C-alpha positions in Angstrom: -66.9 -36.1 29.5 -66.5 -39.9 29.5 -63.0 -39.7 28.1 -60.0 -37.3 28.2 -57.5 -36.8 25.5 -54.2 -35.0 25.2 -53.6 -33.2 21.9 -49.9 -32.6 21.2 -50.0 -30.3 18.1 -48.2 -27.0 17.3 -50.7 -25.8 14.8 -53.4 -24.0 16.9 -56.1 -24.1 14.3 -55.7 -27.9 13.9 -55.5 -28.4 17.6 -58.6 -26.5 18.3 -60.5 -28.2 15.5 -59.5 -31.6 16.9 -60.5 -30.5 20.4 -63.9 -29.3 19.3 -64.8 -32.4 17.4 -63.6 -34.7 20.2 -66.0 -32.9 22.5 -68.8 -33.8 20.1 -68.1 -37.5 21.0 -68.0 -36.9 24.7 -64.2 -36.6 24.9 -62.6 -33.7 26.6 -59.2 -32.6 25.4 -56.2 -30.6 26.6 -53.8 -29.0 24.1 -50.0 -28.7 24.3 -47.8 -27.3 21.5 -44.5 -29.2 21.8 -43.2 -32.6 22.5 -41.4 -32.0 25.8 -44.4 -30.2 27.2 -46.6 -33.0 26.0 -44.5 -35.6 27.9 -44.7 -33.5 31.1 -48.4 -33.2 30.8 -48.9 -36.9 30.1 -46.9 -37.9 33.2 -49.6 -36.2 35.3 -51.9 -39.0 34.2 -55.6 -39.2 33.6 -55.6 -39.4 29.7 -57.4 -42.0 27.7 -55.9 -41.0 24.3 -53.0 -39.1 22.8 -53.5 -37.3 19.5 -49.9 -36.7 18.4 -48.6 -34.6 15.6 -45.5 -36.0 13.8 -43.7 -32.7 13.2 -43.3 -30.9 16.6 -40.8 -28.4 18.0 -38.4 -29.5 20.8 -39.2 -33.2 20.5 -40.8 -34.7 17.4 -43.8 -37.0 17.4 -41.8 -40.2 16.8 -39.6 -39.5 19.8 -42.6 -38.7 21.9 -44.3 -41.9 20.8 -41.2 -43.9 21.7 -41.0 -42.4 25.1 -44.7 -43.0 25.8 -44.3 -46.7 25.0 -41.3 -47.0 27.3 -43.4 -46.0 30.3 -45.8 -48.2 32.3 -49.4 -48.4 31.4 -51.1 -48.2 28.1 -52.6 -45.2 26.4 -53.7 -45.3 22.7 -51.9 -43.0 20.3 -53.4 -41.5 17.2 -50.7 -39.9 15.1 -51.3 -37.0 12.8 -49.0 -36.3 9.9 -48.8 -33.9 7.1 -46.5 -36.3 5.3 -48.1 -38.9 3.1 -45.1 -41.2 2.4 -45.4 -44.8 3.4 -42.1 -44.5 5.4 -43.5 -41.9 7.7 -46.6 -44.0 8.5 -44.6 -47.1 9.0 -42.1 -45.4 11.3 -45.0 -44.0 13.4 -46.6 -47.5 13.7 -43.2 -49.1 14.5 -42.7 -46.6 17.4 -45.9 -47.8 18.9 -48.7 -45.5 17.4 -52.0 -47.4 17.2 -53.3 -45.5 14.2 -52.6 -42.5 12.0 -54.4 -39.8 10.0 -52.8 -37.9 7.2 -53.7 -34.2 7.0 -56.1 -33.0 5.8 -58.6 -35.4 7.3 -62.4 -35.4 7.6 -64.1 -34.8 10.9 -66.1 -38.0 10.6 -63.0 -40.0 10.0 -61.2 -38.5 13.0 -64.2 -39.3 15.2 -64.5 -42.9 13.8 -60.8 -43.6 14.5 -61.0 -42.2 18.0 -64.1 -44.2 18.9 -62.5 -47.4 17.5 -59.5 -46.8 19.7 -61.7 -46.4 22.8 -63.6 -49.5 22.0 -60.4 -51.5 21.6 -59.0 -50.2 24.9 -62.2 -51.0 26.7 -62.3 -54.5 25.2 -58.8 -55.2 26.3 -59.5 -53.9 29.8 -62.6 -56.1 30.1 -60.7 -59.1 28.8 -57.9 -58.7 31.4 -60.5 -58.3 34.2 -62.4 -61.4 33.1 -59.3 -63.6 32.8 -57.7 -65.0 36.0 -55.1 -67.0 34.0 -53.3 -66.2 30.7 -55.5 -66.8 27.7 -53.6 -68.5 24.9 -54.3 -68.9 21.2 -52.1 -71.8 20.1 -51.6 -72.3 16.4 -48.6 -74.6 16.4 -45.7 -72.4 15.5 -47.5 -69.3 16.6 -48.7 -68.8 20.2 -50.5 -65.7 21.2 -50.8 -64.8 24.9 -53.8 -62.5 24.9 -53.5 -61.4 28.5 -49.9 -60.5 28.3 -50.1 -59.2 24.8 -47.2 -61.4 23.7 -46.5 -63.4 20.6 -44.0 -66.2 20.0 -43.2 -67.7 16.6 -41.4 -71.0 16.6 -40.5 -70.3 20.2 -39.0 -66.8 19.4 -40.6 -63.7 20.9 -41.9 -61.3 18.2 -42.5 -57.6 18.8 -45.7 -56.4 17.2 -47.4 -53.1 17.2 -50.9 -52.9 18.8 -52.6 -53.1 15.4 -50.4 -55.9 14.2 -51.2 -57.9 17.3 -55.0 -57.3 16.9 -54.8 -58.3 13.2 -52.8 -61.5 14.0 -55.2 -62.4 16.8 -58.2 -62.0 14.6 -56.7 -64.2 11.9 -55.5 -66.9 14.4 -58.8 -67.0 16.2 -60.6 -67.8 12.9 -58.2 -70.2 11.0 -59.4 -71.0 7.5 -61.9 -68.1 7.3 -61.5 -65.7 4.4 -61.8 -62.0 5.1 -62.1 -59.1 2.6 -60.2 -55.9 3.3 -63.4 -54.2 4.1 -64.3 -56.9 6.7 -60.9 -56.6 8.3 -61.3 -52.8 8.6 -64.6 -53.3 10.3 -63.4 -56.1 12.6 -59.9 -55.1 13.5 -59.8 -51.3 13.0 -63.4 -50.7 14.0 -64.2 -48.5 11.1 -64.8 -48.7 7.4 -63.9 -45.9 5.0 -63.8 -46.4 1.3 -60.3 -46.0 -0.1 -58.5 -47.2 3.0 -58.2 -50.8 2.0 -54.5 -50.1 1.4 -54.1 -49.8 5.2 -54.9 -53.5 5.5 -52.3 -54.4 2.8 -49.6 -52.4 4.5 -50.2 -54.0 7.9 -50.4 -57.5 6.5 -47.1 -57.0 4.6 -45.4 -55.7 7.8 -46.9 -58.5 9.9 -45.6 -61.1 7.4 -42.1 -59.7 7.6 -42.2 -60.4 11.4 -43.8 -63.9 11.5 -43.2 -65.6 8.2 -40.0 -67.6 7.4 -40.2 -66.2 3.9 -42.5 -63.2 3.6 -42.6 -63.5 -0.2 -44.0 -67.0 0.2 -46.2 -66.9 3.3 -47.4 -70.0 5.1 -49.5 -68.5 7.9 -51.4 -65.4 6.5 -52.4 -66.4 3.0 -53.7 -64.3 0.1 -57.0 -65.5 -1.4 -56.7 -63.9 -4.8 -59.7 -61.7 -5.8 -61.2 -62.0 -2.3 -58.8 -61.1 0.6 -56.8 -62.9 3.2 -57.0 -65.9 5.6 -55.0 -67.6 8.3 -53.8 -71.1 7.1 -56.4 -73.8 7.6 -55.9 -75.9 10.7 -54.0 -79.2 10.1 
């Protein structure tokens, strides 16, 4: 297997289903059934992905996600949740999850999300290896240090989730270019599933609350009505 995942899921049927379909895309997987055991297993190392249920005995998924992100090194996290509320999804992403799936989910969607996370991780790794000095994207008030994965807005450090960082970097690297939601799903998320355009809206709204002086009247990430979004044209 070219990749190895850790599945932290207390429902044995779902865990085995995920394990089986990860193997179909050349990804082996170990299964643990509670949060504490998951953290102990993860500390042994060797994992390229964590598939993490939100509702777990002992230590819930949000707490596990937060603990993983406190540690050194980076491993992508795909969160599974039976809850469909926006708050649950936002909380998971704020704790550091890279993506989420709401149960029930399709096999093809699971595989697409996982492959997109692997592509993103490999691209980041290749970028770090190919850069001997920090790579900066400077858009005046907004400066993105690609190598260090850091963002400052008007000189102030801003904490972004992995997906928010990717989205901002994509926009800032192409100022003035207009992107539809479908194009953003393809370019930033690495997959395109009909009906998931709302995911783009959610992330843009959350990104605006972190970087815009007035999120209700954005000056950096602009809405192009009837089309999509763009980063402000260069001055």
